[in-house]
Each structure stands twice: as C-alpha cells, then as structure tokens.
C-alpha positions as CSV (number, residue, x, y, z in Angstrom):
1,M,72.1,26.7,-23.5
2,K,73.3,29.4,-21.1
3,T,71.6,32.7,-21.0
4,I,72.0,35.9,-19.1
5,N,69.0,38.1,-18.1
6,Y,68.8,41.4,-16.3
7,F,66.2,42.8,-13.9
8,F,65.7,45.2,-11.0
9,A,64.6,43.4,-7.9
10,S,64.0,46.7,-6.2
11,A,63.0,50.2,-7.3
12,N,62.5,53.8,-6.4
13,T,58.8,54.2,-6.7
14,G,55.8,56.3,-5.8
15,S,55.2,53.9,-2.9
16,G,58.7,54.5,-1.6
17,F,61.6,52.0,-1.9
18,V,60.1,48.7,-3.0
19,S,62.2,45.5,-2.8
20,Y,61.5,41.9,-4.0
21,L,65.0,40.6,-3.2
22,D,63.5,37.9,-1.0
23,N,61.6,36.3,-3.8
24,L,64.3,35.7,-6.4
25,N,64.3,31.9,-6.3
26,T,61.4,30.2,-8.1
27,N,61.9,26.9,-6.4
28,S,62.2,27.7,-2.7
29,K,62.4,24.0,-1.6
30,N,65.8,23.5,-3.3
31,A,67.0,27.1,-3.1
32,F,70.0,28.5,-1.2
33,T,70.9,32.2,-0.7
34,Y,74.1,33.9,0.3
35,I,73.5,37.2,2.1
36,I,76.3,39.7,1.9
37,K,76.5,42.2,4.7
38,G,78.8,45.2,4.8
39,G,78.8,49.0,4.2
40,P,79.2,51.0,1.0
41,G,82.4,50.2,-0.8
42,T,83.0,46.9,0.9
43,G,83.1,44.9,-2.3
44,K,79.6,43.4,-2.3
45,S,78.8,44.2,-6.0
46,T,82.3,43.3,-7.1
47,M,82.1,40.0,-5.4
48,M,78.7,39.3,-7.1
49,K,80.1,40.3,-10.5
50,K,83.0,37.9,-10.2
51,I,80.8,35.0,-9.1
52,S,78.3,35.7,-11.9
53,Q,81.1,35.9,-14.5
54,H,82.7,32.6,-13.3
55,F,79.5,30.6,-13.6
56,Y,78.4,32.1,-16.8
57,E,81.8,31.2,-18.4
58,K,81.3,27.7,-17.0
59,G,78.0,27.4,-19.0
60,Y,75.4,28.3,-16.4
61,S,72.5,30.6,-17.0
62,V,72.7,33.7,-14.8
63,E,70.4,36.5,-13.8
64,Q,71.7,39.8,-12.7
65,F,69.7,42.3,-10.6
66,F,70.9,45.9,-10.9
67,C,70.9,48.5,-8.1
68,S,67.8,50.6,-8.5
69,T,69.7,53.9,-7.9
70,D,73.0,53.0,-9.7
71,P,72.6,50.3,-12.4
72,T,76.4,50.0,-12.7
73,S,76.2,48.1,-9.4
74,L,74.5,44.8,-8.5
75,D,72.0,44.1,-5.8
76,A,71.9,40.3,-6.5
77,I,72.8,37.5,-8.9
78,R,71.1,34.1,-9.4
79,I,72.8,31.0,-10.8
80,V,69.7,29.5,-12.4
81,Q,70.5,25.8,-12.7
82,K,71.8,25.6,-9.2
83,N,69.0,27.8,-7.9
84,I,71.5,29.8,-5.8
85,V,71.1,33.5,-5.1
86,V,73.9,35.8,-3.9
87,L,72.5,39.2,-2.7
88,D,73.3,42.4,-0.9
89,G,71.4,42.1,2.3
90,T,72.1,45.6,3.7
91,M,69.8,48.6,3.9
92,P,67.6,49.8,2.3
93,H,66.9,46.2,1.0
94,A,67.9,44.3,4.2
95,V,67.4,40.6,4.0
96,E,67.8,38.2,7.0
97,P,68.3,34.4,6.9
98,D,65.5,31.9,7.5
99,I,67.6,29.0,8.7
100,V,71.3,29.7,8.7
101,G,73.3,26.9,7.1
102,L,70.2,25.2,5.5
103,T,68.5,28.0,3.5
104,H,70.9,30.9,3.9
105,K,74.5,31.8,4.7
106,I,75.8,35.2,5.8
107,I,78.9,36.6,4.2
108,D,80.3,39.4,6.4
109,N,82.3,41.8,4.2
110,G,82.3,44.2,7.1
111,S,84.9,41.9,8.8
112,F,87.4,43.1,6.2
113,I,87.0,46.8,7.2
114,K,90.2,48.0,9.0
115,S,90.0,49.8,12.3
116,S,91.5,52.9,10.6
117,I,88.0,53.7,9.3
118,K,87.1,55.1,12.7
119,K,89.0,58.3,12.1
120,H,86.5,59.2,9.4
121,F,83.4,58.6,11.7
122,D,82.2,62.2,11.6
123,E,82.6,62.6,7.8
124,I,80.8,59.3,7.1
125,E,78.0,60.1,9.6
126,N,77.5,63.5,8.0
127,L,77.4,62.2,4.4
128,T,75.0,59.3,5.5
129,N,72.6,61.8,6.9
130,K,72.8,63.9,3.7
131,K,72.0,60.9,1.6
132,K,69.0,60.0,3.8
133,D,67.7,63.6,3.4
134,C,68.0,63.2,-0.4
135,F,66.0,60.0,-0.5
136,C,63.4,61.4,1.9
137,L,62.7,64.2,-0.6
138,I,62.8,61.8,-3.6
139,Y,60.1,59.6,-2.1
140,K,57.9,62.6,-1.1
141,N,58.1,63.8,-4.8
142,L,57.4,60.4,-6.2
143,A,54.5,59.9,-3.9
144,S,52.9,63.1,-5.2
145,A,53.5,61.9,-8.8
146,K,51.8,58.6,-7.9
147,Q,48.8,60.4,-6.4
148,L,48.3,62.2,-9.8
149,D,48.7,58.9,-11.6
150,D,46.0,57.3,-9.4
151,I,43.7,60.2,-10.2
152,N,44.3,59.7,-13.9
153,F,43.6,56.0,-13.4
154,E,40.2,56.7,-11.8
155,L,39.4,59.2,-14.6
156,E,40.2,56.8,-17.4
157,K,38.7,53.7,-15.7
158,K,35.3,55.0,-16.6
159,Q,36.1,54.7,-20.3
160,I,37.2,51.0,-20.1
161,N,35.2,48.4,-21.9
162,L,35.3,45.3,-19.7
163,N,34.1,43.0,-22.5
164,S,37.1,44.1,-24.6
165,V,39.4,43.6,-21.6
166,K,38.1,40.0,-21.0
167,Q,38.5,39.1,-24.7
168,K,42.1,40.4,-24.9
169,A,43.0,38.5,-21.7
170,K,41.5,35.3,-23.0
171,T,43.2,35.7,-26.4
172,L,46.6,36.2,-24.7
173,F,46.1,33.2,-22.3
174,S,45.3,30.9,-25.3
175,K,48.6,32.0,-26.9
176,I,50.9,31.6,-23.8
177,K,49.4,28.7,-21.7
178,C,51.5,26.1,-23.6
179,L,54.7,28.2,-22.9
180,C,54.3,28.4,-19.1
181,P,55.9,25.9,-16.8
182,E,54.3,24.9,-13.5
183,G,55.8,26.4,-10.4
184,E,56.1,29.4,-8.2
185,N,55.9,33.0,-9.3
186,R,58.1,36.1,-8.9
187,T,57.6,39.9,-8.9
188,L,60.3,42.1,-10.4
189,F,60.9,45.4,-12.3
190,L,62.3,46.1,-15.7
191,D,62.8,49.7,-14.8
192,S,63.7,52.0,-12.0
193,I,63.6,55.8,-11.6
194,N,67.3,56.9,-11.9
195,D,69.4,59.1,-14.1
196,E,70.6,56.1,-16.2
197,N,67.1,55.7,-18.0
198,L,67.9,52.0,-18.3
199,Y,64.9,50.0,-19.4
200,L,65.8,46.3,-19.6
201,E,63.4,44.9,-22.1
202,K,65.7,45.5,-25.1
203,K,68.8,44.5,-23.1
204,N,67.2,41.1,-22.5
205,K,65.9,40.7,-26.1
206,F,62.6,39.2,-25.0
207,K,60.1,38.0,-27.6
208,V,57.2,40.5,-27.2
209,L,53.6,39.2,-27.3
210,G,51.8,42.5,-27.4
211,F,48.3,43.9,-27.4
212,T,46.8,47.3,-28.0
213,A,45.2,49.2,-25.2
214,S,45.2,52.5,-23.3
215,R,47.7,52.5,-20.4
216,Y,45.0,52.0,-17.9
217,E,43.1,49.4,-19.8
218,S,46.3,47.4,-20.1
219,F,46.5,47.1,-16.3
220,F,43.1,45.4,-16.3
221,V,44.1,43.1,-19.1
222,L,47.2,42.0,-17.4
223,E,45.5,41.6,-14.0
224,M,42.9,39.4,-15.6
225,L,45.6,37.4,-17.4
226,E,47.5,37.0,-14.1
227,K,44.3,35.5,-12.5
228,M,44.1,33.0,-15.3
229,L,47.7,32.0,-14.8
230,I,47.3,31.6,-11.1
231,K,44.1,29.5,-11.5
232,N,45.9,27.1,-13.8
233,N,49.0,26.9,-11.6
234,L,51.2,28.3,-14.3
235,N,54.6,30.0,-13.7
236,Y,55.2,33.7,-14.6
237,T,57.1,36.8,-13.5
238,K,55.0,39.8,-12.7
239,I,56.6,43.0,-13.9
240,C,55.5,46.0,-11.8
241,D,54.9,49.6,-13.0
242,V,57.8,51.6,-11.5
243,L,55.9,54.7,-10.5
244,N,52.8,52.7,-9.4
245,P,54.1,49.3,-8.2
246,E,50.7,48.0,-7.2
247,K,49.9,47.8,-10.9
248,I,51.2,45.4,-13.5
249,S,53.1,46.8,-16.5
250,A,54.0,43.4,-18.1
251,I,54.0,39.6,-17.6
252,L,57.1,37.6,-18.4
253,I,56.8,33.9,-19.3
254,S,59.8,31.5,-19.0
255,N,62.2,34.5,-19.1
256,K,61.6,34.7,-22.8
257,Y,58.1,36.0,-23.7
258,L,57.1,39.4,-22.5
259,I,53.4,40.2,-22.6
260,K,52.8,44.0,-22.7
261,N,50.9,46.8,-24.2
262,I,52.7,47.6,-27.5
263,D,50.5,50.2,-29.0
264,L,49.2,52.8,-26.6
265,K,45.7,53.9,-27.5
266,L,45.2,57.4,-26.1
267,K,41.9,58.1,-24.5
268,T,42.7,61.1,-22.4
269,N,41.0,64.3,-21.4
270,K,42.7,67.6,-20.8
271,L,43.0,67.0,-17.0
272,V,44.7,63.7,-17.6
273,E,47.1,65.3,-20.1
274,K,47.9,68.1,-17.6
275,N,48.5,65.6,-14.8
276,N,50.8,63.5,-17.0
277,K,52.9,66.6,-17.7
278,I,53.2,67.3,-14.0
279,V,54.1,63.7,-13.3
280,K,57.0,63.8,-15.9
281,K,58.3,67.0,-14.3
282,I,58.3,65.5,-10.8
283,I,60.0,62.3,-12.1
284,N,62.8,64.4,-13.7
285,L,63.2,66.4,-10.5
286,S,63.5,63.2,-8.6
287,K,66.2,61.9,-11.1
288,N,68.2,65.1,-10.5
289,K,68.0,64.4,-6.7
290,I,69.1,60.8,-7.3
291,V,72.2,62.1,-9.0
292,E,73.0,64.1,-5.9
293,A,72.4,61.0,-3.7
294,K,74.7,58.9,-5.9
295,S,77.4,61.5,-5.6
296,I,77.2,61.4,-1.8
297,H,77.2,57.6,-1.8
298,K,80.4,57.6,-3.9
299,Q,82.0,59.9,-1.3
300,I,81.1,57.5,1.5
301,E,82.5,54.5,-0.6
302,K,85.8,56.2,-0.9
303,Y,86.4,56.2,2.8
304,Y,85.6,52.4,3.0
305,I,87.7,51.6,-0.1
306,Q,90.7,53.2,1.5
307,N,90.2,51.0,4.6
308,I,89.4,47.5,3.3
309,D,91.5,44.4,3.3
310,F,91.0,43.4,-0.4
311,S,93.1,40.3,-0.1
312,G,90.6,38.9,2.4
313,L,87.7,39.8,0.1
314,E,89.4,38.0,-2.8
315,E,89.9,34.9,-0.7
316,M,86.2,35.0,0.5
317,T,85.0,35.3,-3.1
318,R,87.1,32.2,-4.1
319,K,85.6,30.2,-1.1
320,V,82.1,31.1,-2.1
321,I,82.7,30.0,-5.7
322,E,84.1,26.7,-4.5
323,E,81.1,26.2,-2.1
324,I,78.6,26.8,-4.9
325,E,80.5,24.5,-7.3
326,L,80.4,21.6,-4.7
327,G,76.8,22.3,-3.7
C-alpha cells in the first residue's frame, strides 16, 4: 500500500543550521542518491515535486522533505521501495557524492542557466549578501534562546525522578519492540523555525504512543528508550527538538508510530517561566527575520527564472524518471 510522509531533513535551530540530508536512506548498501546542483530558481524543487508525483501515482510510497525556511519548497524526496533519494545538494545543505555512478549521481541544473544572467551579477551579489546577514542574525538570536533553554534544562533536571524515567522507558519499549524492524536508523525533524508554523505530526497522521512527563523529563525517557532500541538492533527515526537539536523530542517507529510526551506536566519555577517567555519572544523575532530572508531569496530567484532554459530542465526530469524506473 502506497503512503506519503513528510519531514524536515534540516532545520533552523539554536545550534545554527542543522542538516541530516545525508542520512535519508535507511538501507545504505542498496541506496542511490541523485544530487541536484544549481542556484536559486533553477528548478530543483520543481523537478523533485514532479518525480515524487510520478512515482506516487505509480503506486510507490514517497517521503517528502520540506525546505526548513520555506515549506512550499522541497529539499529532498525519497522513493521508498526503490531506496532512491533525490536531493538539493547546494548550500546551506551541501551534499557531495561518495562514489559517482555507483552510490550517487550529480544533476547539474546550473547548466541550464543562460549567459544573460551575467548582466544581473551586481544585483544578485548584493541580495545574496543581504540574505547571509539575515541568517547570521537569525542564528545568533536562536543561539541565545537555546542558552536559556539549556539553563532551564539544568534547573529542572534536579526535579527528575530517575526511577520514574526508567519505568516509563521500559513500559514504552515493551509496547513497541514488536513493531520495530531491524536495520539502520535516521535522524530528522518534524518542525522547523519559520513563519509557516508547520508541524508535520498531524499532516502525517501518525499513531501516537504517548506518555506523561515534564518537557525535560521526556528527554530522559526518550534517550533511555533510544538506548534500548540500539541495544536490540531495532530500527527507528530519531526526531530532534528544533530549538535544541541535541535533544530528542520524539521517536518514530516504522513511519507509523510516534512516541512522544502527550501531556506536559509542569514543574517549573519562576525563573524557568521567565526564561520560557523570553525564548518565545526570541523565536518570534527570528521568524520575522526569516520572512525578510525569504523575500530576498524570492528576488534572487526571479533573476534566475528569467534566464533558465526550462525545456532542458523538462528533458532532464524525464531522463531521471526513466533512469529510476529502469534501476
């Protein structure tokens, strides 16, 4: 039965831009990855959407990985049964091939850019620098929010009952161990800090296996559960906290069952509450700056869109689809 699931493989976080685009295949021995290179507006996302739609209509299960800043755009797709990934391998989530022709193939969308783009060099360079400045400020803001979140974690860690944590992790493991296949693991996001406020749990319609804990206790429960899964060589997807990506916010089993904290037990003091309010303000300020960065990006895209050979792009998309079907 075909399915379609949605994730973020990268995110704007308190640790800067974090990308897991290079770990999208769960069976690396039989995997193949197409890496699309090219600037803004060179049709990378459009190509992936067309390939994804083609194989979904053919009955294949598909995963789509949204752009962390603009979820209307794609960073990658995965055709599950074929274990093939097509991804945007340009900055800020640059991906380079391991063995060209055997594990990876590069698709050069930049080759369809017309030489007439050169007359817009100054405008594109100026806009690119403005966009870099926006993200520099965004990541400084989010880093300060993460520092406050880390302080809160240390304050609340003192209240955690480790016996309760162990029992919750053991109970969860007993429920899910029969649902887990053997294999390799992935790390992804279900959220990213952007103005769309798109959290993908509901869009995917996962079956939630929940537990009750404070936010900080839940990190320990999930970490302990992850260790049990690793020890038993069971397959899972680690879902990271978007502000604090070193911490787990959920665990996904078989792309169906989401283990998460469903009832937040508040055990906070006044300092934690004050810090949380500041964190929310900083995140909102960062989202406003992301809107500005997206607007600049759209301006850059316009210059490229006006100077692209789209007939060549269409032909390249058709060839990639044929290659995947024959592979």
